C-alpha positions, -999 to 999 in steps of 0.1 A, spaced: 25 75 -302 43 86 -333 33 119 -349 24 101 -382 0 76 -363 -15 105 -343 -24 123 -381 -37 91 -393 -60 84 -363 -74 120 -362 -77 117 -401 -98 84 -398 -119 95 -371 -129 126 -388 -134 107 -419 -158 81 -398 -179 112 -387 -180 127 -422 -191 92 -435 -218 89 -408 -231 125 -416 -230 115 -456 -247 83 -449 -275 100 -432 -279 123 -460 -276 94 -486 -302 77 -468 -331 104 -469 -319 115 -502 -323 82 -517 -354 73 -501 -371 107 -514 -359 101 -549 -372 65 -548 -405 78 -536 -407 105 -562 -398 82 -590 -425 55 -576 -451 85 -576 -445 96 -610 -448 62 -622 -479 56 -607 -492 89 -619 -482 80 -655 -505 49 -651 -535 70 -642 -530 94 -670 -529 63 -694 -561 53 -677 -577 86 -681 -570 87 -716 -585 52 -720 -616 63 -704 -619 95 -725 -620 74 -755 -650 54 -742 -635 24 -731 -653 6 -703 -638 11 -669 -642 -27 -662 -616 -33 -691 -594 -12 -676 -589 -27 -643 -557 -44 -636 -537 -55 -607 -531 -26 -582 -557 -4 -603 -591 9 -586 -618 27 -608 -650 36 -597 -680 61 -602 -686 88 -576 -712 114 -572 -712 139 -601 -714 166 -575 -685 156 -554 -655 179 -555 -628 168 -578 -597 150 -562 -563 163 -574 -533 141 -574 -528 128 -540 -496 106 -530 -499 88 -498 -485 58 -478 -510 30 -470 -508 -7 -460 -519 -34 -486 -525 -70 -477 -498 -90 -494 -513 -125 -503 -480 -141 -509 -463 -130 -478 -495 -133 -458 -490 -98 -441 -496 -61 -446 -468 -45 -466 -464 -6 -470 -474 7 -505 -473 41 -522 -510 51 -532 -517 79 -558 -554 89 -561 -573 115 -581 -609 119 -596 -619 131 -631 -651 139 -649 -649 120 -681 -678 119 -708 -704 131 -682 -692 106 -655 -672 113 -623 -648 86 -618 -625 78 -589 -591 65 -598 -564 50 -575 -534 28 -581 -505 20 -556 -472 0 -559 -448 -15 -535 -427 9 -513 -391 3 -510 -383 -10 -474 -364 15 -451 -345 -14 -440 -333 -22 -474 -321 13 -477 -304 12 -445 -286 -17 -453 -275 -7 -487 -261 28 -473 -242 9 -446 -227 -15 -469 -217 15 -491 -203 34 -463 -186 5 -449 -168 -5 -481 -157 31 -486 -142 34 -450 -125 0 -454 -110 13 -487 -100 46 -471 -85 31 -441 -63 7 -465 -53 37 -484 -46 61 -456 -25 33 -437 -4 27 -468 0 65 -475 8 72 -439 36 45 -441 49 62 -474 48 97 -457 66 84 -425 93 69 -447 99 95 -474 86 130 -459 95 124 -422 130 107 -431 148 137 -426 132 145 -391 138 110 -379 175 112 -391 176 148 -372 163 129 -341 187 101 -343 216 126 -347 204 145 -315 199 112 -297 236 104 -304 251 139 -298 273 145 -268 288 176 -258 323 160 -253 324 152 -289 348 173 -310 331 174 -342 302 194 -347 266 182 -351 259 165 -387 223 169 -396 209 154 -428 201 178 -457 165 183 -463 142 202 -491 115 209 -464 117 244 -452 105 236 -416 130 209 -412 156 231 -427 148 257 -401 148 232 -371 181 217 -384 197 252 -383 183 259 -350 197 229 -336 231 233 -351 230 269 -337 221 258 -302 241 227 -300 274 249 -311 265 274 -283 261 244 -260 295 230 -268 311 263 -264 296 269 -231 302 235 -219 339 238 -228 344 270 -211 328 256 -180 349 224 -184 381 247 -184 370 270 -157 362 241 -134 395 223 -142 415 254 -141 399 265 -107 403 231 -91 439 227 -102 447 263 -90 432 257 -56 451 227 -49 487 246 -48 477 273 -23 457 246 -2 487 223 -2 509 252 11 484 261 37 484 225 48 521 222 50 525 257 70 500 244 94 518 211 98 550 230 104 533 251 129 520 219 147 555 207 151 568 239 167 569 250 204 532 262 207 506 260 236 474 241 239 452 269 227 474 275 196 475 238 188 437 234 189 434 263 167 458 251 141 441 216 144 408 232 135 423 254 105 441 221 92 407 202 93 391 230 75 416 232 49 415 195 45 376 197 40 380 224 16 402 204 -4 377 173 -5 350 195 -13 367 212 -43 376 176 -55 340 162 -50 323 191 -68 346 186 -97 337 149 -100 298 158 -97 305 182 -126 322 154 -146 289 132 -137 267 157 -145 282 164 -179 284 123 -187 321 122 -192 324 86 -177 302 68 -205 325 40 -214 309 15 -191 315 -23 -194 311 -54 -174 336 -55 -143 340 -81 -117 321 -65 -89 329 -93 -63 365 -87 -68 361 -49 -62 342 -53 -32 365 -73 -15 395 -52 -26 377 -23 -9 370 -39 24 406 -48 26 415 -13 20 393 -3 48 402 -30 70 426 -10 93 401 19 95 373 -5 103 395 -20 131 405 13 145 369 22 150 363 -13 167 334 -20 144 323 -55 135 321 -67 98 298 -92 85 303 -100 49 285 -124 23 298 -119 -11 288 -142 -42 317 -150 -65 320 -135 -99 292 -110 -100 294 -89 -133 281 -53 -133 279 -28 -160 295 4 -148 326 26 -153 356 11 -135 366 46 -120 332 50 -108 327 18 -94 356 22 -69 340 59 -62 309 42 -54 323 16 -30 347 39 -15 319 64 -6 295 39 8 319 22 29 335 56 42 298 67 51 292 35 67 324 39 89 320 76 96 284 75 106 286 45 128 289 42 166 316 27 188 317 -12 187 291 -10 158 283 -31 131 287 -33 94 268 -57 72 279 -63 36 260 -86 12 265 -90 -27 243 -109 -48 238 -113 -85 208 -89 -81 220 -64 -55 246 -50 -33 237 -42 3 255 -22 29 242 -16 65 256 0 94 246 8 129 240 47 138 217 75 150 185 80 133 186 107 106 179 142 114 165 149 77 140 130 56 155 101 36 142 115 4 165 146 12 198 127 20 209 123 -15 209 160 -21 241 180 -21 252 194 12 225 175 29 238 156 60 219 130 83 237 143 112 242 181 108 267 181 135 291 155 117 323 165 99 312 153 64 310 178 37 279 163 25 286 152 -10 294 117 -7 257 104 -12 250 129 -37 280 114 -58 265 78 -50 232 89 -63 248 104 -95 267 74 -100 238 51 -98 216 69 -121 244 72 -145 248 34 -144 211 24 -144 214 12 -109 184 20 -85 197 27 -49 172 25 -21 175 34 16 158 25 47 163 24 85 150 -4 107 160 -20 140 188 8 143 204 0 111 208 23 81 206 1 49 215 11 14 207 -13 -14 219 -11 -49 195 -30 -74 215 -42 -107 187 -51 -127 171 -17 -128 161 -9 -163 
């Protein structure tokens, strides 16, 4: 949920509860005021009646609708003005209706008179309905105004923040130009922009330093490794005994492994830094066929049986260089971790690419096999980076990779339709 929508929602919820409390107060205030005015009006009628009686007017001539006058015992205590609620039969509605009744007694011209009058009480349902209508109207107006104001705030006040967000989303460490952020007159946004410029500048500098170090280290290592490899190959061609040959072969294998490890770590670093981003649609069917042809001799040397089912003209959105590395690592993994006279199955459809190979069960959890330097068989000669590279390429190319082991087959499935 957007920030402006959260502000709007909280404001409307707060307004709703305030209006509910205001409606409760308005109801009781309105009812009390109406009752006071009604009682004041009835008292005024009684005062008028008392004046007429004082002038000697006969009580029967003062009787009117909702007015009651009768004589009391002269010695009875005088009743002060008293306001009360009562129920009076309504002839038209044919039912009892609540009424406000005002009663008093006065000694006038030697007679003690009881005087009472009453008037219709405003129904509480009518007050409740009026308050609800008023509160609902106010809330609807405030809802409309709040939504309009929120839209304007989002467009005007938060516009620099949104432009800053878009600039950060498009920022890449590889770009040469510095981060360009929009100018703003809001102090908080200006502080945010300054902080982002400082942090991105430092990140670019650190990235460039790390990149140069990685490239230089990888390049400088290749020369001594090549020299060592050459010397070891010369030694292998000289007159040496079996023990020396085994030692030299072991050293040769270790140096070769070290060279591959350096290249793989350099590639992983480039993948981590998203240096391969110019992806595009490529003919994956053609690429799979080319990779299988390249590995054909190695497959035959291992006496492996190859079963393939390749759909023609399958288009996949992936960087060309990464696609070659991806297939080479998967095919190399299927050959390296296979068994004598084993099986390799390759299937390609528009939805997925699957490669399965016979082999021994994993010695680690399937969830850990894509981690760096984790190997399914700890005694193998693998450096443990091939599947980590495959996983990294899949994540960068929006391809989901799944693994399962069933019926003696290690199966890797690459799902192309992964969002």
